[in-house]
C-alpha positions as CSV (number, residue, x, y, z in Angstrom):
1,M,18.1,-8.6,-13.7
2,S,16.2,-5.4,-13.3
3,H,12.6,-4.3,-14.2
4,E,11.2,-1.0,-15.1
5,Y,8.1,0.6,-13.8
6,R,6.5,3.8,-15.1
7,A,3.9,6.2,-14.1
8,T,2.9,9.5,-15.5
9,V,1.6,12.1,-13.0
10,R,-0.3,14.9,-14.7
11,W,-1.3,18.1,-12.9
12,N,-2.7,21.5,-14.6
13,R,-3.4,24.9,-12.8
14,D,-6.5,25.4,-14.4
15,G,-6.5,29.1,-14.1
16,A,-5.9,29.2,-10.4
17,T,-3.7,32.0,-9.0
18,F,-1.1,29.3,-7.8
19,S,1.3,31.8,-6.1
20,D,-1.3,32.2,-3.1
21,N,-1.1,28.4,-2.3
22,R,-4.9,28.1,-3.1
23,Y,-4.7,25.7,-6.0
24,S,-6.3,22.3,-6.5
25,R,-4.1,19.2,-5.6
26,G,-6.3,17.1,-7.8
27,H,-4.4,15.2,-10.4
28,H,-4.2,12.2,-12.4
29,W,-1.9,9.0,-12.4
30,S,-1.6,7.1,-15.7
31,F,-0.2,3.7,-16.0
32,D,1.2,1.9,-19.0
33,C,-1.8,-0.4,-19.0
34,G,-4.1,2.5,-19.7
35,I,-5.6,2.9,-16.3
36,E,-6.0,6.4,-15.2
37,V,-6.5,7.2,-11.4
38,L,-7.9,10.3,-9.9
39,A,-5.5,11.5,-7.2
40,S,-5.2,14.3,-4.7
41,A,-3.3,15.4,-1.7
42,S,-5.1,13.9,1.3
43,P,-7.9,16.0,2.8
44,S,-6.2,15.5,6.4
45,V,-3.1,17.1,5.0
46,V,-4.6,19.9,2.5
47,P,-8.0,21.0,3.5
48,L,-11.0,20.8,1.1
49,P,-11.8,22.3,-1.4
50,L,-8.0,22.3,-2.4
51,S,-7.9,18.5,-2.2
52,R,-10.5,15.9,-3.2
53,E,-12.2,13.4,-1.2
54,D,-13.0,11.3,-4.2
55,A,-9.4,10.7,-5.1
56,V,-6.5,8.4,-4.0
57,D,-3.8,10.3,-2.0
58,P,-0.2,9.2,-2.2
59,E,-0.3,7.9,1.4
60,E,-3.3,5.7,0.8
61,A,-1.5,4.4,-2.5
62,F,1.7,3.6,-0.4
63,V,-0.4,1.5,2.2
64,A,-2.3,-0.3,-0.6
65,A,1.1,-1.0,-2.3
66,V,2.6,-2.5,0.7
67,S,-0.6,-4.6,1.3
68,S,-0.9,-5.7,-2.3
69,C,2.7,-6.6,-2.7
70,H,2.7,-8.6,0.7
71,M,-0.7,-10.4,-0.4
72,L,0.6,-11.3,-3.9
73,T,3.8,-12.7,-2.3
74,F,1.9,-14.6,0.3
75,L,-0.5,-16.3,-2.4
76,S,2.4,-17.3,-4.4
77,I,4.3,-18.9,-1.5
78,A,1.0,-20.4,-0.3
79,A,0.2,-22.0,-3.8
80,K,3.9,-23.4,-3.9
81,K,3.3,-25.0,-0.7
82,R,0.2,-26.5,-2.0
83,F,-2.3,-24.6,0.2
84,V,-5.7,-23.4,-1.4
85,I,-6.7,-19.8,-0.6
86,D,-10.3,-18.8,-1.6
87,S,-10.1,-15.2,-0.4
88,Y,-7.7,-12.7,1.1
89,V,-9.2,-9.3,2.4
90,D,-6.6,-7.1,4.3
91,Q,-7.9,-3.8,6.0
92,A,-4.4,-2.2,6.0
93,L,-3.6,0.7,8.0
94,G,-0.8,3.4,7.6
95,I,0.3,5.8,10.4
96,M,2.1,9.0,9.7
97,T,4.4,10.3,12.4
98,P,7.3,12.7,12.7
99,N,10.8,11.3,12.1
100,E,13.7,12.3,14.1
101,K,14.1,15.5,12.0
102,G,10.5,16.4,12.6
103,K,9.4,15.4,8.9
104,L,6.2,13.4,8.6
105,Y,6.4,10.0,7.1
106,V,4.5,6.8,7.0
107,S,6.2,5.1,9.8
108,K,4.2,2.1,10.3
109,V,1.9,-0.1,8.1
110,T,-0.1,-2.7,9.9
111,L,-1.6,-5.5,7.6
112,D,-4.7,-7.2,8.9
113,P,-5.5,-9.9,6.5
114,V,-8.4,-12.2,6.7
115,I,-7.6,-15.3,4.8
116,E,-10.1,-18.0,3.8
117,F,-8.4,-21.4,3.3
118,S,-9.8,-24.5,1.7
119,G,-9.1,-28.0,0.6
120,D,-7.5,-30.9,2.3
121,K,-4.3,-29.2,3.2
122,M,-5.2,-26.7,6.0
123,P,-2.2,-24.7,7.4
124,T,-1.6,-24.5,11.1
125,P,-1.3,-21.0,12.7
126,E,2.4,-21.6,12.9
127,Q,2.4,-22.3,9.2
128,I,0.4,-19.1,8.3
129,A,2.9,-17.1,10.5
130,D,5.7,-18.6,8.7
131,L,3.9,-17.8,5.2
132,H,3.7,-14.1,6.4
133,H,7.3,-13.9,7.4
134,L,8.3,-15.2,4.1
135,A,5.9,-13.0,2.2
136,H,7.6,-10.1,4.1
137,Q,11.0,-11.1,3.2
138,E,10.4,-11.5,-0.3
139,C,8.0,-8.4,-0.9
140,F,9.6,-6.1,-3.3
141,I,7.9,-3.1,-1.7
142,A,8.8,-4.1,1.9
143,N,12.3,-4.4,0.8
144,S,12.3,-0.9,-0.7
145,V,11.2,1.2,2.2
146,I,12.2,1.9,5.9
147,T,8.5,1.9,7.2
148,E,7.9,-0.7,9.8
149,I,5.6,-3.2,8.5
150,V,3.7,-5.6,10.8
151,V,1.0,-8.3,10.4
152,A,-1.6,-8.0,13.1
153,G,-1.7,-11.2,15.3
154,I,1.6,-12.5,13.8
155,P,4.6,-12.4,16.3
156,S,7.9,-11.2,14.7
157,H,10.8,-13.5,14.3
């Protein structure tokens, strides 16, 4: 079984010279649900005013996608095991470093979720670690990338 996912990425020169490399990196992402997101190169990669501080950059979106996929998978597994989760907040962090060819890539994403459980059945720390390991194994995004993904405070198997 396969699934398709689509996004439209739209950029316009808006009169900039372009060939001098001093054009805006601001652009828009559109998704099939009608949502449009203002996007840009990161100001840490392309200095202002050629980038936009008020936009999502691809690296942030990547970190958010990894975090979101892990969270959604974690929630699903926890629900199937009859745990109740009231909230899940992750302050995820991506680190970009050069690879062996000297090219920058997001080499590591650290997930640091704070999860609030409730109800009669409360998981042990070991069960929470197991939920994270299962979520990582089943996360579509984690299975699609070479980036190291770790969950803070959870030992790896």
